[in-house]
C-alpha positions in Angstrom: 0.2 0.1 0.0 1.7 3.6 -0.9 2.8 5.4 2.3 4.8 7.9 3.4 8.6 7.8 2.9 9.3 8.0 6.6 7.1 5.3 7.0 8.0 3.2 4.4 12.1 3.8 5.6 10.8 3.2 9.3 8.7 0.0 8.2 11.4 -1.4 6.6 13.6 -1.4 9.7 11.3 -2.8 12.4 11.3 -6.1 13.1 8.4 -8.2 12.7 6.6 -9.3 15.6 5.7 -13.1 17.3 2.6 -12.9 16.0 3.3 -15.0 12.7 2.2 -18.6 12.4 5.3 -21.0 13.2 7.7 -21.5 10.5 6.5 -18.1 8.4 8.5 -15.2 7.7 7.5 -11.9 6.8 9.9 -9.5 4.6 8.9 -6.0 4.3 10.9 -4.4 1.3 11.3 -1.0 -0.2 10.0 -0.6 -3.8 11.4 2.1 -6.0 9.0 4.3 -7.1 8.9 8.0 -8.2 7.4 9.9 -4.9 5.2 7.9 -2.5 6.5 4.3 -1.4 5.5 1.1 -1.6 5.7 -1.5 0.8 5.9 -5.4 -0.7 5.1 -8.0 1.4 6.7 -10.9 0.7 5.7 -14.4 2.8 7.9 -17.6 3.1 8.6 -20.8 4.6 11.4 -19.8 7.5 13.4 -23.2 5.5 12.5 -21.8 1.8 16.9 -20.7 2.1 17.6 -19.6 -1.7 19.3 -22.2 -4.1 23.0 -20.7 -4.0 24.2 -19.9 -7.7 25.7 -22.9 -9.3 29.5 -23.3 -9.3 30.8 -22.4 -12.8 33.2 -25.4 -12.6 30.3 -27.3 -12.0 28.4 -25.8 -14.3 30.8 -26.1 -17.2 31.3 -30.0 -16.6 27.9 -30.1 -16.5 27.6 -28.8 -19.9 30.8 -30.4 -21.3 29.2 -33.4 -20.1 25.5 -33.3 -22.4 28.1 -32.2 -25.3 30.2 -35.3 -24.8 26.7 -37.3 -25.3 26.2 -35.8 -28.5 29.4 -36.1 -30.0 29.7 -39.9 -28.7 26.2 -40.3 -31.4 28.7 -39.5 -34.1 31.1 -42.1 -33.4 34.4 -39.9 -33.5 37.7 -41.0 -32.8 39.4 -39.3 -29.8 41.3 -36.5 -32.1 37.9 -36.3 -33.7 36.4 -35.1 -30.3 39.1 -33.0 -29.9 38.6 -31.2 -33.1 34.7 -31.0 -32.5 35.5 -29.6 -28.8 37.3 -26.7 -30.6 34.5 -25.9 -33.3 31.9 -26.4 -30.0 33.9 -23.1 -28.4 33.8 -21.5 -31.2 29.7 -21.9 -32.0 29.1 -21.1 -28.1 31.0 -17.2 -28.9 28.0 -15.1 -29.1 30.5 -12.9 -31.4 31.1 -15.8 -33.7 27.9 -14.4 -35.9 28.6 -17.4 -38.4 27.5 -19.5 -36.0 24.1 -18.0 -35.4 22.0 -21.1 -37.0 24.0 -23.8 -35.1 24.2 -22.0 -31.6 20.3 -22.8 -30.8 21.0 -26.3 -32.2 23.3 -27.4 -29.6 22.0 -25.6 -26.7 18.7 -27.7 -27.8 20.8 -30.8 -27.9 22.3 -29.9 -24.2 18.5 -29.7 -23.1 17.7 -33.0 -24.3 15.5 -32.0 -27.5 16.5 -33.7 -30.3 15.0 -30.9 -32.9 13.6 -28.0 -33.3 10.2 -27.0 -33.0 8.8 -27.1 -36.6 8.0 -24.4 -38.7 5.3 -25.6 -40.6 2.8 -28.3 -39.5 3.9 -29.8 -42.7 7.2 -30.4 -41.3 5.6 -32.8 -38.1 6.9 -35.8 -39.7 10.7 -35.0 -40.4 13.1 -36.6 -37.7 16.1 -33.6 -37.6 15.2 -29.8 -37.3 17.7 -27.3 -37.0 16.6 -24.2 -35.7 16.4 -20.4 -37.5 16.2 -21.8 -41.0 13.8 -20.3 -43.3 11.3 -23.1 -44.0 9.5 -23.0 -47.3 8.4 -25.7 -49.2 9.3 -24.5 -52.3 12.2 -22.3 -53.8 12.9 -19.9 -56.4 15.2 -21.1 -59.0 17.0 -18.1 -59.1 17.9 -18.3 -55.5 20.9 -20.8 -56.5 21.9 -19.2 -59.7 24.4 -22.0 -60.3 21.5 -24.2 -61.4 20.9 -22.3 -64.5 24.1 -24.7 -65.9 22.4 -28.0 -65.3 19.6 -26.1 -66.8 21.5 -25.0 -70.2 23.1 -28.8 -70.0 19.9 -30.6 -69.6 20.3 -32.0 -73.3 23.5 -33.8 -72.6 22.5 -34.5 -69.1 19.8 -36.1 -70.7 21.7 -37.9 -73.8 24.0 -39.4 -71.2 21.2 -40.7 -69.4 19.4 -42.5 -72.4 22.7 -44.1 -73.2 22.4 -45.8 -69.9 19.9 -48.7 -71.5 20.9 -51.8 -71.5 23.8 -50.9 -69.0 24.1 -52.2 -65.4 23.6 -49.7 -62.9 19.9 -48.9 -62.0 18.5 -51.1 -58.7 15.7 -50.6 -57.2 14.8 -48.2 -54.1 14.8 -50.0 -50.9 15.2 -48.6 -47.5 15.8 -50.4 -44.0 12.4 -51.0 -41.7 13.3 -47.8 -39.2 13.8 -45.2 -42.6 10.2 -44.5 -43.0 6.9 -45.4 -41.2 4.9 -45.3 -44.0 7.1 -47.8 -45.9 5.4 -50.9 -47.6 6.8 -54.6 -47.5 8.6 -55.5 -50.9 7.6 -58.5 -52.4 11.1 -60.0 -52.8 11.9 -59.9 -49.2 14.7 -57.2 -49.6 13.8 -54.4 -47.3 10.8 -51.9 -47.6 9.6 -49.4 -50.7 8.7 -45.8 -50.6 5.9 -46.6 -53.0 2.6 -48.4 -53.0 2.4 -48.8 -56.9 4.6 -49.1 -60.0 8.6 -49.4 -59.5 10.9 -46.9 -58.6 14.4 -47.8 -59.5 17.5 -45.3 -59.2 21.0 -45.0 -60.9 23.3 -43.5 -58.2 26.2 -41.1 -58.7 27.2 -39.8 -55.4 25.6 -41.2 -51.9 28.1 -39.7 -49.2 31.0 -42.4 -48.3 29.2 -44.8 -50.4 31.7 -45.2 -53.9 29.7 -45.3 -57.6 33.0 -44.9 -59.8 31.5 -47.0 -62.4 28.0 -45.2 -62.6 29.9 -42.0 -62.8 32.9 -42.8 -65.4 29.4 -43.4 -67.7 28.0 -39.9 -67.2 31.1 -37.2 -67.5 29.1 -33.7 -68.2 26.3 -34.7 -65.4 29.3 -35.5 -62.6 31.3 -32.8 -64.1 28.3 -30.1 -62.9 27.8 -32.1 -59.8 31.5 -31.9 -58.6 31.5 -28.2 -59.4 28.2 -27.6 -57.7 28.8 -25.6 -54.2 28.0 -26.3 -50.8 27.0 -30.2 -52.2 25.5 -32.9 -49.9 26.7 -35.3 -51.6 24.0 -37.3 -52.9 22.8 -37.6 -56.5 21.0 -39.8 -58.7 18.8 -40.6 -61.9 15.6 -41.5 -60.8 13.0 -43.9 -62.9 9.8 -43.9 -62.2 7.5 -46.5 -64.3 3.6 -46.0 -65.4 1.6 -46.1 -62.9 3.9 -45.5 -59.9 2.6 -43.7 -56.5 5.6 -42.8 -54.2 3.5 -42.4 -51.1 3.2 -39.6 -48.8 6.7 -39.1 -46.7 9.4 -36.0 -44.9 12.9 -36.3 -45.9 15.4 -37.2 -42.6 16.3 -33.4 -42.3 15.6 -29.9 -42.5 19.5 -28.8 -43.1 19.3 -29.6 -46.8 17.1 -28.6 -50.0 16.4 -30.8 -53.1 16.7 -30.3 -56.7 14.7 -32.0 -59.4 15.4 -31.7 -62.9 12.8 -33.7 -65.1 14.5 -35.7 -67.9 12.3 -37.8 -69.8 9.1 -39.2 -70.3 7.4 -36.5 -67.5 3.9 -36.3 -69.1 1.0 -37.1 -66.3 3.9 -36.7 -63.7 3.3 -34.4 -60.5 4.5 -34.3 -57.2 2.8 -32.4 -54.0 4.9 -30.9 -52.0 3.2 -29.6 -48.6 -0.3 -28.6 -50.2 1.1 -27.6 -53.7 0.9 -29.6 -56.7 3.5 -29.2 -59.2 3.4 -30.6 -62.8 7.2 -31.6 -64.1 8.4 -29.8 -66.9 11.5 -31.4 -69.0 14.8 -29.1 -68.2 13.1 -27.1 -65.9 14.6 -27.5 -62.3 12.5 -27.8 -59.1 14.3 -26.5 -55.8 12.1 -28.1 -52.8 12.6 -28.6 -48.9 11.9 -32.0 -48.7 11.4 -31.9 -44.6 7.9 -31.1 -45.7 5.9 -33.6 -46.3 5.6 -34.9 -50.1 4.3 -37.3 -52.5 4.5 -38.2 -56.6 2.5 -39.9 -59.1 3.3 -40.8 -62.2 0.3 -41.5 -64.6 2.2 -41.0 -68.0 2.5 -43.8 -70.6 6.6 -43.7 -70.5 9.3 -44.3 -67.8 9.6 -40.5 -66.1 13.5 -40.1 -65.4 14.8 -37.1 -63.3 18.2 -36.1 -62.0 17.5 -35.6 -58.1 20.5 -33.9 -56.2 20.9 -32.5 -52.6 23.0 -29.1 -51.7 23.3 -27.6 -48.2 20.6 -25.2 -46.9 21.3 -21.4 -47.8 20.6 -20.1 -44.3 23.7 -22.2 -43.3 27.1 -20.4 -43.1 29.9 -22.1 -45.2 31.5 -22.6 -41.2 28.3 -24.2 -40.0 28.4 -26.6 -43.4 32.1 -27.5 -43.0 31.4 -28.9 -38.9 28.0 -30.4 -40.0 29.7 -31.9 -42.6 32.8 -33.3 -40.5 30.3 -34.9 -37.9 28.4 -36.6 -40.9 31.0 -38.4 -42.8 32.4 -39.6 -39.1 29.2 -40.8 -38.3 28.2 -42.4 -41.8 31.4 -44.0 -41.9 30.9 -45.4 -38.6 27.4 -46.9 -39.7 28.7 -48.6 -42.4 31.2 -50.3 -40.2 28.6 -51.2 -38.0 26.1 -52.3 -40.9 28.1 -55.1 -41.6 27.0 -56.6 -37.9 23.3 -56.0 -38.6 21.0 -58.6 -40.1 20.4 -57.4 -44.0 16.6 -56.0 -43.7 18.0 -53.5 -40.9 21.2 -52.1 -43.1 20.6 -49.6 -45.7 24.2 -50.7 -46.8 24.0 -54.0 -47.0 20.2 -53.4 -48.6 21.9 -51.1 -50.9 24.7 -53.6 -52.1 21.6 -56.1 -52.5 19.7 -54.2 -54.9 22.6 -53.7 -57.5 21.7 -56.8 -58.5 17.7 -57.1 -58.7 17.2 -55.7 -61.6 17.8 -58.3 -65.0 16.9 -56.5 -68.7 15.1 -53.2 -69.5 11.6 -54.3 -69.7 10.8 -51.5 -67.2 12.3 -49.0 -69.1 9.6 -47.7 -71.5 9.7 -45.3 -73.9 7.5 -44.0 -76.6 7.5 -45.8 -80.4 9.0 -42.9 -82.8 
């Protein structure tokens, strides 16, 4: 209650009487005002002693313990841990503006949150979401100026693709059971499928730590463009959908990359939904989308549809953030490749990859219009 300045001063200094209930104390605090004094009464148990501030050394040990748990998940060597901790010290420094996206990501991990909050409900099914990255389902091709070189070379890329007919290298896309909650069982017992009608075959040109040297030698123009591409995510392949194929709705594994489709051949009757918008394929015109958003595709045409698909790091990540994330990702994938040797065939992504390379015989699935 407002009181005079002298009364407030006197009240603050007077002892509290013994009329208060046992175990309860009353404190009177002078509040800052422009004229009249205000008495603030606080009632609390006598045993409610304020918790002392955490010792700085103990706090640092607790934080680094959480970070050690995070680094363990990436299967780093002892030397790799030393390198990663140097990066983390820089990321933790607010003056290092180039780590502005990774700083909240690391903080989430320290606090036990595996992913950031989805910016869009269409990202709800994505298992890894880094905070503070722009979330838009489709991007303007002009946002990646270097992509124009792919469109200009689309005829040459198509020529290399069509020359692959009759060659070995295409394989059915197979995934382990843990990779997608919407996947369906394959009829031949090799892993699971991302489609519930038709066939989806792929010709890999790069897949992180897996080598596809023979495939790459058959496509020199395409590979040269991919190798010159800035901030590559090192995942690229020709994708083939036979007539009548439906790729079931799903989310990609992370929002830290964008996916690019360059339609090449047989795109009549082909369309893809990203979030709530359906996009028709157009030969030689690239589509950039964030595959952390739910998407699905249909091919109702009479020919096999071919698209070059490749990934790039999200444009909002700085080059140094990309280098750190690449370092972690490479170590984790090498360890997973080694660990896969101990898993059953249906649960091992890399074993499925190797097994699937032997599953296609002939070119009956490759349907082209008669001239």
